[in-house]
N, C-alpha and C positions, 0 to 999 in steps of 0.2 A: 084646452088640454094639449099637452105635448105628446109626441109619439116616439117610441124607441126607434133607433136606426136599424131597419131590417135590410135584406139583401139588395132591394132596389131603391134604397133611400137616396143615394147619391144620384142615380139616374133621374129620380123624380125632381130633385133640386135643380139639375142642370138645364131644365127647360125654362127656367124662370127669367134669366137675364143673360142673353147670349150675344156675343159679337158676331155680326154677319161677315163671313170671310170675303165676300165680293164687294162690300161697302165698308172699307176700313175706318171711316170716320163716324160711323153710325152704329148704334146698338139696337137690336130687335127686342122689343118687350112683349111679353105675354100680357095683354091688357087686363085679363081677368085676374091673373096671379100677382102681377108686379105691384099693384097697389098695397098688397100685404105681403109681397114677396120677401124672401129672407136671404137670398143669395146673389152673388155676382160671379158669373162664370167667365173665365178668361181662356180662350181657346185659339191656338195658332193654326189649327186644322191639320197638323202633322203628327198627331199623337202626343203633343205636349200641351197640357192644360193645367189650370188651377181653379179652385172653387173656394170662394170666401163666403162665410155666413155672416150676416150683418149683426147677429147677436154676438157681441164681444169682438167683432171684426176678426173672427176666428177662421183662419185658413184651414179647411177641412179636407182638401185634396190637392196634391201636386203630382201630376203624371208626366213621365218622360218616356217617349216611345210606347205609350199606352200602359206603362208599368207604374203602379201606385207606390209612392215613396213615403206617405204619411200614414200613421196609425190612427184609426178612429174606432173607439170601442163600440162593440155591437150593442151595448146597453146605453149608449149615449141618448139622452132625452132632450129633444128640441122643443122646449117649452118657453123659450125667451125669458127664462128666469135663472135657471141653474147654468153654471159654466159648462161648456161642452167638453166632454172627456176625449181628448185627442186633438190631432191637428196641430195648430200653433196658436194657443191662447196668448193674450197680451197681459202681462203683469204690470199694473200701473195704478196708482202712484207708489205702490209698495210691492216688494217681493217677499213672500213668506208670511208668517203670522203678523198681524197688524193691530195695534192697540186701538186704532180709530175706526176700524171697520173690518170687512171680510178679508180672509187670507188672499194674498196676491192682489189686493185692491179691487176697484170697481170696474175698470175698463173692460174686463173679460165678460162682464154681465150687463153692460150697457148696450143700448141700440145705437149703432153707428149709422151715419148718413153717407150716401154715395156722393162723393165730390166730383169724380170724373168717371163716367161709365167706361167700360172696356173699349179701347180703340187701338188700331194698328198705327205704329209709328213708321218712319221712313225705312227702318231696318227690317220691318216685318214682324217686330216684336209687339206684344200686347201690353199696353199700359193701362192702369186703373188706379183710383185712389178713393179712400173713404175718410171720414172725419168724425171727431167727437169734441164737443165743447161742454164746459161746466154747466150744471143746472142746479136747481134747488136741492135735489137729492145729493149730488156730489159735494156741494158746498156745506151741506149738513154734516158730512163726514170729514171733509178736507176743505177748509175755507179759503179756496183760491180760485181765481178766474184763470182759465187755461184753454188751449186748443190743441188737439192732437190731429196730425195728418199722417195717414198710413198709406204708402204708395207702393205699387208693384210694377216690376218689369219682367214679363215672361218671355224668355228667349228659347232657342231651340233645345238647349240642354241645361238651362239655369233659370233660377227665379231669384230676383233681388227684391227684398222687402225693406223699406225705409220708413222709420218712425221719426217724425219731427214733433218735438214738444215745444209749444210756444207759451210763454208766460204773459198773459194779457192782463195781469193784475198790476197794482201799483206798489206791490211789495215782493221781495224775493221769495222763492219757494224751493223746496227740497224734495227729491223723490228718488226711489230706486225703481228699476224696471227690468223686464226680461221678455224675450220671445220664447215661450215655453214649448219648444218643438218636440213632438212625439214622432220619432222616425219609425216607420214600419220595417221590421226585419223578418226574414224567413224563419230564423230560430235564434234566440238570444244566446244559446250555447255555442253557435258558430259565428257570432258577430264580434268584431274587434273595433277598437278605437285607436287611431293613430294621430300623433301630433301633440301629445300632452307630456311627453317625457321631458324631465328637467324642470317642469313647472311646479310651483308650490300649490298645494290644495289643502282645504280643510274638510275633514270627514265629519259630516253632521250626525252620522250614526254613532261613532265613538265619542264625539265631542271633544276630541283632543286638539293639540296644537297643530299648526301648519307643518306639513311634511312635504318632501320633494318626491314627485313621481319618478320612479326608476324604470318603469316598463315602457318599451317602445310600442308594443301592441298590447292593449288592455282588453282583457276579456271580463265581462260582467258575469259573475257567478254567484251573486248574493244580493241582499238588499243594499243598493248603492244610493248615496246621496252626498255627492262631493261638489265643492265649489273650487274650480281651478282658476288661478289668477294669471292675467296677462297671456291669454290664449287666443291668438289671432286666427289660427287655422286648425280645424279638426276634421279628420276623415273618418266616416263610418263605413266599415266594410262588412257586408252581410253575405254569407254564403249558406247554401242549403239546397232544398229541392228546386228552388227557383234559380234563374241565372244569377251568378254572383253580381252584386251591385256595389258600387262604391260612390258615396256621396261626400263631397267636400263642402265644408261650411267655412266661409271666410267672413270676417266681421270688421266693422269700422265703428269706433267709439263704443264698443261693447267689450270691455276688458276682461270680463269674467265669463266662464263657461260652467254650467251645472250639468253633471251627469247623474241621472236618476233612473232607477228601476225598483219598484216596490218588492219584487220577488214574491215567493209563494205565500208567506204568512200575511204580509201587508196587503197583498192583492185581494185577499179574502175580506179585508176590512173596507174595501172601496166599493160602494154600493152600485155605481154605474160602470162597473168593469167586471167581466167574467173572471172567475178564479184563475183560469189558465192563460188569460190574454197577456200576462206579463212576458210570456215567451215570444210574443210577436211585436214587442215595442221596446224602444230605448229612447229616453229623453236626453237630448243634448241641447242645452238652452243657453243662448247668448244673452248677456245682461250686464247691467250696472248694479251690482249687488253689494259688494264689499264696501265700497265708498259711495255714498249717496251723491247725486248730482245736485249742485246748487245753481239755480237759474235766476238771474237778476230780472227785475221788472222790465217787460218789453223785449226780452231777448229770447232766442231760440236755441234748442239743442237737437242735433240730428245724429241718429245712429242707424246702422243697417247691418243686415246679414245677407249673404248670397249663398244659395245652394247650387252646386254644380254636379251633375251626374257624370261620372267617369266610367259608366257601364260600357 
């Protein structure tokens, strides 16, 4: 049975797989918990940390100077079946509704393996990686052999996440993908997005043709579901009762950015999210969505995004 995420949920998870600050090349494991442990904890020891759940390789926490930057629904259920509501779920091999299987594909609900436990590199940053390969279940939905490698570099004020897709099949494959980031904001009404002016976007709510963004600072004040094209840099600025925070997202080989917030009516339709939690979150998602990626047999495709705190 899974359990909802209550107040101490993250604290409980953080004890399962922790990098020892005094031994940069070794990870300390809780022998009782890690055999069935669910998380990888990356910690620089200076208030900067990240927490990855192996169910779906979902990043569920990223803190800078002790301040949490990712939204995680208080009703998230960790049952190793359902996609986790919040953090950074991975959409693969499909973004959105999928005729062959579940929405956003299967990667966000598969169990990933630790490829490299957290370790300090020469710069004092924490590096770690996890992997996923095809199995009978995935081939039943999407008949391809593949390997995904998902790697992280946690620095003093930034977190780089790199996804490598390898086609291990004898035929070419095609996919869409996204890193579905839920940013935590103090109040959606005082949060703005910068960096999208002049870009074309498609509004999935209205279903109309592409239009050009005219706003320099975008305020989300309704149900938003837009796909922006050719958007390399986006800045999320959140102000409110907490200190003003500014997070910059830069991307490589992720040409599209989705901006999503369900707002009040749609939020009530989401079972694993409180009715008012839409006010504390904003999804800004880097992806390959508009044009699918075609990958030849034996080749790889690498894409990444980097979050940088400008607080």
